[in-house]
C-alpha positions, 0 to 999 in steps of 0.5 A: 842674138837679138831679134824681131818680133811679128805676128804668127800672121806674117810668118806665113805671109811671108814663109809660105815654104814653112806651111807648118808640118805636124808631127815628126815625119814631115821634114820637107827640103824646100825645092832647090835645096842642096842638103844631103838627107842621110839617114842612119838605122835607129841604135837597136841595143839602146846603149852607148857604141864608144867609149865616150864618158863626156860630151862637151857642146861649145855654143858660140855665135851667129855665123852662117856655114858659109860665113865661116868655111864656104871657101874651105876644101871639101865642103858644100861650100859656095859654088860659082855660080852662086845668086847675087843679093840685090843692093836696093840702095846702091843699085848693085847686085853683091856677089860672096866675097873674102872679108878680111875684117875681124869685125862683123855687123851682121844683119837681123836674124828673127823669123820675118828676117829669115823670111826675107833672106830665103826670099820663097829659096831664091836665098836672094835677100840676105842685104835687103833684110838688113836694109829693111830691119836694121838700121845703122847697119855700117855695111849692110852689104858685108853680109855677102863676105865670107872668111877663110882660113887667112882670120878663123886659122884656128877653126880651121885646124880643128876642122882639119883634124878632125870632122867638119859638117857642112850640112847642120842646120839652126834648128830654128829659123829664129834667134839665139834665145830659141837656138839656146831653148833647142839646144837644151830641150828641142823645143821652143814655146811659151806658156801660157799658165807658169809651171804648166808644161800643158800649156806650152805651144810653139813659138820662134818668139819666146820672151826671155825675160820673163822666162816661163819653161814649162816643157821637159828639157833634156836634164829631167832625162839626166837627172833621173837617170843619175847622170851628171851635166853642167851648163857653164856660163859667162859671168860677164853679159850679153851687151847691145849689137856693136858694144865694142867692150866685154863688160857686165850685162845680162845675169846669166844665171838667172836665165837669159838667151844664152844660158835658159835652163834656170828657166825651166821648171824640172830644173827648178823642182829637181834642185839643180840650179846649182849646176849652173856656174861659171866658165871658169868652173870649166876650166877648172873641171876639165883641168882635174880630170872632173867634167861632167858626163854633160857640158854645154859651155858659152863664151861672153859676148865678146868672145862669142863671134857675135857681132860685133865682137872681134873674131879673135877674141873667140878663137882664143878663148875656144882654144882655152876651152878645148884646151883645158879638155885635151891637156886634162885627165879626161881627153881618152874619153870626151868628144867636143861639138865647137858650134854656132847657135843660128845664122847672125844674117849673114849668107848662106847659099844651102835651102834649110829643110822644112819641119814643125813650121819652127825649123830648120835655119839656114846652116851653122858651122859644126866641128867634131873633135876627140880622139875617137873622131875622125882625120880630116873628114867632112859629115855630110848627114842632115845635122842639127842641135837636135842631134846633139840630144841625140848623142846624149840620149844614145850615149848616156839615156839607153837612147830614151828621147824626150818625149811622151814616155820619158815620164813628164809629157808634154804638148811638143810638136814632134820629136825631133831625135827622131827626125827621119834622116836625121843624122848620127853623129857617131858615124864621125867616129873611127 
């Protein structure tokens, strides 16, 4: 959640592998990547191919794929010959290990920390990044830890019953505000002139304290097509790292890291701010069979899986949201995407592909849940939150994209939903 400020020149110095790629046609797997680049033909009719009427995206916090599912059977998990990560403070080299603790402290996860973690594709800088950027961590080596189903039984149960994706990458190489901006708009940018989308340029260091999101987000298209949506955020705000209590912090309804839509100009102009509601409203809508077509749901800090929250709390909160959908009238036509926004400084062994100078970040978990979803299936497609938007667009918008033909053009460098090789979540449906 918490980023580390840096200048663009530092990014170029530390991330030679992320030389800017202009246009969506430049998606390059870094040398040594184990990424499977599965491509899927576009739906030529532009029409929905399923009976989905509701898409629910639950966005949890700060976990790499290997941290949660590195030892899950059948996935591209932690290999036996993985590179250890040196700890310069102790002189030891730490291999991934089973972490039984339910509270973790994670590591830094801004753009600069990403470069240290990556270390030119050697994937051996995760501990070094903690020691360099995150002073006061009680145990820097814990970023090499992984959990098993002993600690995350709820998530494992969903993975076993439905589909888990092992090639899902964070959309950005940076922290939570960028991840959540991508979640709803397929871009992260700084706009020099308030309200002017043409003044926006790509950035992985957006200041959420002064939200000026003038570019177009997916709700512009949803509103134009008469598709209902809701963004359900906790009224309890985001607290500082290592705070063990859940209390009132930032106001999620004025725009923060985890709830950016109130800062988007098109949401304001379209008079859609009322669609940003509490997570209690999501439970009520699910129970009554009144879910909007598209829902985003974000947790309170203490139930977010963000270090140092107890991951038992996160599982209980997630189960409460999903139970409400499963037991409600909309279940038969609902697909749920349970995901985590970015890696949180935790180790992952897969080198991310490079796209447009801003992504991808390290892998994060994604579980696809619904009555139409394949059972016990592992999805190896290349995915990111761009694929979540693609699913929304293909199901509800006739395949229309957030691009210069959508009626509200902006200077985004590419159309992320059209990224070559980007998978189609509908392949996970029976």
